[in-house]
A tleap script that builds the chain and sets N, CA, C and O, in Angstrom:
source leaprc.protein.ff14SB
mol = sequence {
  NMET PRO LYS GLN LYS THR HIE LYS GLY MET
  LYS ARG ARG PHE LYS ILE THR ALA SER GLY
  LYS ALA THR HIE ARG LYS SER SER ARG GLY
  HIE LEU LEU SER HIE LYS GLY ALA LYS ARG
  LYS ARG ASN LEU ARG ALA GLY GLY LEU VAL
  CYS GLY ALA GLU ALA LYS ILE ILE MET ASP
  ALA LEU ARG PRO GLY CALA
}
set mol.1.N position { -56.131 123.181 135.047 }
set mol.1.CA position { -55.175 123.205 133.945 }
set mol.1.C position { -54.096 122.151 134.186 }
set mol.1.O position { -53.487 122.136 135.255 }
set mol.2.N position { -53.844 121.262 133.208 }
set mol.2.CA position { -52.816 120.233 133.411 }
set mol.2.C position { -51.412 120.829 133.393 }
set mol.2.O position { -51.166 121.881 132.803 }
set mol.3.N position { -50.502 120.122 134.060 }
set mol.3.CA position { -49.121 120.597 134.123 }
set mol.3.C position { -48.390 120.284 132.820 }
set mol.3.O position { -48.726 119.332 132.116 }
set mol.4.N position { -47.387 121.101 132.514 }
set mol.4.CA position { -46.514 120.827 131.380 }
set mol.4.C position { -45.597 119.667 131.740 }
set mol.4.O position { -45.083 119.606 132.857 }
set mol.5.N position { -45.390 118.746 130.804 }
set mol.5.CA position { -44.553 117.589 131.080 }
set mol.5.C position { -43.219 117.694 130.356 }
set mol.5.O position { -43.115 118.301 129.290 }
set mol.6.N position { -42.196 117.086 130.963 }
set mol.6.CA position { -40.887 117.005 130.340 }
set mol.6.C position { -40.978 116.089 129.135 }
set mol.6.O position { -41.643 115.055 129.196 }
set mol.7.N position { -40.321 116.449 128.038 }
set mol.7.CA position { -40.299 115.617 126.843 }
set mol.7.C position { -39.355 114.443 127.088 }
set mol.7.O position { -38.142 114.630 127.178 }
set mol.8.N position { -39.913 113.226 127.197 }
set mol.8.CA position { -39.134 112.062 127.613 }
set mol.8.C position { -38.075 111.668 126.588 }
set mol.8.O position { -37.008 111.182 126.963 }
set mol.9.N position { -38.352 111.870 125.303 }
set mol.9.CA position { -37.364 111.547 124.276 }
set mol.9.C position { -36.145 112.445 124.387 }
set mol.9.O position { -35.015 111.974 124.260 }
set mol.10.N position { -36.360 113.726 124.622 }
set mol.10.CA position { -35.251 114.670 124.772 }
set mol.10.C position { -34.510 114.446 126.083 }
set mol.10.O position { -33.302 114.665 126.172 }
set mol.11.N position { -35.249 114.005 127.100 }
set mol.11.CA position { -34.631 113.737 128.393 }
set mol.11.C position { -33.568 112.647 128.274 }
set mol.11.O position { -32.540 112.693 128.950 }
set mol.12.N position { -33.830 111.657 127.396 }
set mol.12.CA position { -32.878 110.557 127.204 }
set mol.12.C position { -31.697 110.963 126.332 }
set mol.12.O position { -30.615 110.394 126.470 }
set mol.13.N position { -31.876 111.927 125.443 }
set mol.13.CA position { -30.849 112.269 124.472 }
set mol.13.C position { -29.987 113.470 124.846 }
set mol.13.O position { -28.851 113.584 124.386 }
set mol.14.N position { -30.517 114.365 125.675 }
set mol.14.CA position { -29.797 115.591 126.004 }
set mol.14.C position { -29.651 115.745 127.511 }
set mol.14.O position { -30.435 115.198 128.287 }
set mol.15.N position { -28.630 116.500 127.908 }
set mol.15.CA position { -28.400 116.778 129.323 }
set mol.15.C position { -28.064 118.256 129.454 }
set mol.15.O position { -27.355 118.810 128.614 }
set mol.16.N position { -28.567 118.891 130.499 }
set mol.16.CA position { -28.270 120.295 130.757 }
set mol.16.C position { -27.087 120.361 131.720 }
set mol.16.O position { -27.105 119.730 132.777 }
set mol.17.N position { -26.067 121.121 131.354 }
set mol.17.CA position { -24.894 121.265 132.215 }
set mol.17.C position { -25.202 122.244 133.343 }
set mol.17.O position { -26.251 122.889 133.357 }
set mol.18.N position { -24.269 122.342 134.285 }
set mol.18.CA position { -24.446 123.250 135.419 }
set mol.18.C position { -24.499 124.704 134.966 }
set mol.18.O position { -25.167 125.529 135.589 }
set mol.19.N position { -23.795 125.016 133.883 }
set mol.19.CA position { -23.799 126.397 133.379 }
set mol.19.C position { -24.991 126.688 132.475 }
set mol.19.O position { -25.149 127.812 131.999 }
set mol.20.N position { -25.837 125.675 132.232 }
set mol.20.CA position { -27.062 125.902 131.468 }
set mol.20.C position { -26.969 125.585 129.994 }
set mol.20.O position { -27.859 125.962 129.232 }
set mol.21.N position { -25.910 124.898 129.561 }
set mol.21.CA position { -25.786 124.522 128.153 }
set mol.21.C position { -26.332 123.109 127.955 }
set mol.21.O position { -26.393 122.320 128.899 }
set mol.22.N position { -26.728 122.799 126.727 }
set mol.22.CA position { -27.251 121.471 126.407 }
set mol.22.C position { -26.164 120.658 125.729 }
set mol.22.O position { -25.520 121.134 124.794 }
set mol.23.N position { -25.953 119.416 126.201 }
set mol.23.CA position { -24.977 118.521 125.593 }
set mol.23.C position { -25.698 117.333 124.970 }
set mol.23.O position { -26.819 117.003 125.357 }
set mol.24.N position { -25.053 116.699 124.011 }
set mol.24.CA position { -25.617 115.523 123.352 }
set mol.24.C position { -24.501 114.531 123.057 }
set mol.24.O position { -23.319 114.875 123.068 }
set mol.25.N position { -24.905 113.289 122.792 }
set mol.25.CA position { -23.954 112.254 122.414 }
set mol.25.C position { -23.795 112.311 120.900 }
set mol.25.O position { -24.774 112.493 120.176 }
set mol.26.N position { -22.575 112.156 120.428 }
set mol.26.CA position { -22.332 112.227 118.989 }
set mol.26.C position { -22.808 110.955 118.291 }
set mol.26.O position { -22.835 109.877 118.884 }
set mol.27.N position { -23.181 111.102 117.028 }
set mol.27.CA position { -23.670 109.966 116.251 }
set mol.27.C position { -22.506 109.144 115.698 }
set mol.27.O position { -21.345 109.508 115.883 }
set mol.28.N position { -22.812 108.047 115.027 }
set mol.28.CA position { -21.844 107.146 114.387 }
set mol.28.C position { -20.989 106.394 115.379 }
set mol.28.O position { -19.845 106.055 115.080 }
set mol.29.N position { -21.529 106.126 116.564 }
set mol.29.CA position { -20.749 105.449 117.598 }
set mol.29.C position { -21.428 104.158 118.062 }
set mol.29.O position { -20.908 103.473 118.944 }
set mol.30.N position { -22.572 103.821 117.484 }
set mol.30.CA position { -23.331 102.683 117.966 }
set mol.30.C position { -22.856 101.337 117.447 }
set mol.30.O position { -22.736 100.389 118.223 }
set mol.31.N position { -22.582 101.230 116.141 }
set mol.31.CA position { -22.170 99.955 115.554 }
set mol.31.C position { -21.362 100.231 114.297 }
set mol.31.O position { -21.167 101.388 113.923 }
set mol.32.N position { -20.888 99.165 113.639 }
set mol.32.CA position { -20.023 99.264 112.449 }
set mol.32.C position { -18.759 100.076 112.753 }
set mol.32.O position { -18.397 100.981 112.001 }
set mol.33.N position { -18.105 99.747 113.846 }
set mol.33.CA position { -16.942 100.522 114.286 }
set mol.33.C position { -15.629 99.958 113.777 }
set mol.33.O position { -14.593 100.609 113.914 }
set mol.34.N position { -15.639 98.760 113.190 }
set mol.34.CA position { -14.381 98.109 112.824 }
set mol.34.C position { -13.634 98.852 111.718 }
set mol.34.O position { -12.403 98.871 111.719 }
set mol.35.N position { -14.348 99.460 110.780 }
set mol.35.CA position { -13.665 100.139 109.683 }
set mol.35.C position { -13.354 101.610 109.999 }
set mol.35.O position { -12.683 102.278 109.212 }
set mol.36.N position { -13.826 102.111 111.122 }
set mol.36.CA position { -13.554 103.501 111.491 }
set mol.36.C position { -12.226 103.580 112.215 }
set mol.36.O position { -11.876 102.693 112.994 }
set mol.37.N position { -11.491 104.645 111.954 }
set mol.37.CA position { -10.168 104.797 112.536 }
set mol.37.C position { -10.217 105.088 114.028 }
set mol.37.O position { -11.237 105.536 114.552 }
set mol.38.N position { -9.104 104.827 114.706 }
set mol.38.CA position { -9.025 105.037 116.157 }
set mol.38.C position { -9.197 106.510 116.507 }
set mol.38.O position { -9.834 106.844 117.506 }
set mol.39.N position { -8.632 107.386 115.689 }
set mol.39.CA position { -8.741 108.836 115.942 }
set mol.39.C position { -10.189 109.288 115.830 }
set mol.39.O position { -10.669 110.081 116.640 }
set mol.40.N position { -10.873 108.777 114.825 }
set mol.40.CA position { -12.275 109.138 114.609 }
set mol.40.C position { -13.141 108.656 115.774 }
set mol.40.O position { -13.997 109.396 116.258 }
set mol.41.N position { -12.923 107.427 116.220 }
set mol.41.CA position { -13.699 106.884 117.335 }
set mol.41.C position { -13.397 107.625 118.633 }
set mol.41.O position { -14.291 107.853 119.449 }
set mol.42.N position { -12.147 107.996 118.816 }
set mol.42.CA position { -11.744 108.743 120.014 }
set mol.42.C position { -12.417 110.112 120.044 }
set mol.42.O position { -12.867 110.560 121.098 }
set mol.43.N position { -12.486 110.771 118.903 }
set mol.43.CA position { -13.121 112.086 118.833 }
set mol.43.C position { -14.642 111.996 118.996 }
set mol.43.O position { -15.267 112.946 119.466 }
set mol.44.N position { -15.236 110.874 118.617 }
set mol.44.CA position { -16.678 110.689 118.774 }
set mol.44.C position { -17.064 110.402 120.222 }
set mol.44.O position { -18.225 110.551 120.601 }
set mol.45.N position { -16.075 109.987 121.039 }
set mol.45.CA position { -16.364 109.686 122.445 }
set mol.45.C position { -16.824 110.921 123.217 }
set mol.45.O position { -17.701 110.834 124.076 }
set mol.46.N position { -16.232 112.058 122.909 }
set mol.46.CA position { -16.574 113.296 123.617 }
set mol.46.C position { -17.972 113.752 123.215 }
set mol.46.O position { -18.383 113.567 122.070 }
set mol.47.N position { -18.689 114.338 124.141 }
set mol.47.CA position { -20.020 114.855 123.851 }
set mol.47.C position { -19.953 116.147 123.063 }
set mol.47.O position { -18.904 116.789 123.011 }
set mol.48.N position { -21.045 116.529 122.459 }
set mol.48.CA position { -21.117 117.777 121.718 }
set mol.48.C position { -22.047 118.757 122.403 }
set mol.48.O position { -22.915 118.369 123.185 }
set mol.49.N position { -21.856 120.028 122.102 }
set mol.49.CA position { -22.719 121.080 122.643 }
set mol.49.C position { -23.740 121.493 121.598 }
set mol.49.O position { -23.432 121.545 120.407 }
set mol.50.N position { -24.939 121.782 122.038 }
set mol.50.CA position { -25.993 122.280 121.166 }
set mol.50.C position { -26.006 123.796 121.302 }
set mol.50.O position { -25.952 124.322 122.413 }
set mol.51.N position { -26.079 124.503 120.173 }
set mol.51.CA position { -26.057 125.960 120.252 }
set mol.51.C position { -27.198 126.547 119.420 }
set mol.51.O position { -27.817 125.859 118.608 }
set mol.52.N position { -27.448 127.797 119.638 }
set mol.52.CA position { -28.422 128.519 118.837 }
set mol.52.C position { -29.863 128.240 119.205 }
set mol.52.O position { -30.193 127.996 120.366 }
set mol.53.N position { -30.723 128.281 118.186 }
set mol.53.CA position { -32.163 128.136 118.393 }
set mol.53.C position { -32.533 126.739 118.875 }
set mol.53.O position { -33.492 126.572 119.628 }
set mol.54.N position { -31.764 125.725 118.436 }
set mol.54.CA position { -32.048 124.358 118.862 }
set mol.54.C position { -31.866 124.203 120.361 }
set mol.54.O position { -32.622 123.479 121.009 }
set mol.55.N position { -30.862 124.883 120.920 }
set mol.55.CA position { -30.607 124.807 122.360 }
set mol.55.C position { -31.799 125.355 123.145 }
set mol.55.O position { -32.156 124.810 124.190 }
set mol.56.N position { -32.408 126.416 122.655 }
set mol.56.CA position { -33.552 127.014 123.344 }
set mol.56.C position { -34.749 126.061 123.333 }
set mol.56.O position { -35.469 125.954 124.325 }
set mol.57.N position { -34.958 125.373 122.216 }
set mol.57.CA position { -36.053 124.400 122.116 }
set mol.57.C position { -35.841 123.264 123.111 }
set mol.57.O position { -36.783 122.819 123.768 }
set mol.58.N position { -34.606 122.802 123.216 }
set mol.58.CA position { -34.283 121.705 124.139 }
set mol.58.C position { -34.497 122.148 125.579 }
set mol.58.O position { -35.064 121.405 126.380 }
set mol.59.N position { -34.049 123.346 125.910 }
set mol.59.CA position { -34.231 123.872 127.265 }
set mol.59.C position { -35.715 123.932 127.642 }
set mol.59.O position { -36.103 123.553 128.747 }
set mol.60.N position { -36.526 124.411 126.712 }
set mol.60.CA position { -37.957 124.526 126.984 }
set mol.60.C position { -38.609 123.166 127.176 }
set mol.60.O position { -39.525 123.019 127.985 }
set mol.61.N position { -38.133 122.160 126.422 }
set mol.61.CA position { -38.719 120.826 126.526 }
set mol.61.C position { -38.292 120.116 127.811 }
set mol.61.O position { -39.051 119.315 128.357 }
set mol.62.N position { -37.079 120.405 128.296 }
set mol.62.CA position { -36.560 119.723 129.478 }
set mol.62.C position { -36.953 120.416 130.772 }
set mol.62.O position { -36.995 119.779 131.825 }
set mol.63.N position { -37.240 121.713 130.712 }
set mol.63.CA position { -37.648 122.440 131.927 }
set mol.63.C position { -38.954 123.162 131.654 }
set mol.63.O position { -38.966 124.389 131.561 }
set mol.64.N position { -40.055 122.434 131.523 }
set mol.64.CA position { -41.305 123.082 131.160 }
set mol.64.C position { -41.883 123.980 132.237 }
set mol.64.O position { -42.612 124.923 131.926 }
set mol.65.N position { -41.569 123.705 133.506 }
set mol.65.CA position { -42.142 124.505 134.592 }
set mol.65.C position { -41.417 125.805 134.805 }
set mol.65.O position { -41.974 126.727 135.401 }
set mol.66.N position { -40.173 125.913 134.330 }
set mol.66.CA position { -39.363 127.110 134.578 }
set mol.66.C position { -39.651 128.207 133.592 }
set mol.66.O position { -39.051 129.279 133.668 }
savepdb mol mol.pdb
quit
């Protein structure tokens, strides 16, 4: 039986914290930043938490052996 593999796309986009929560990088931060306000860009710098059913899917994809 082959082993379950980590989902490489999710591995690049999400990170599991020490307490077991999933974090992600916020969108709208890659380009076209000149017209966005400083407050908006500052708030986009912080990562976001994934909650609910989506968090469980991410956990399963990142830790397939557990």
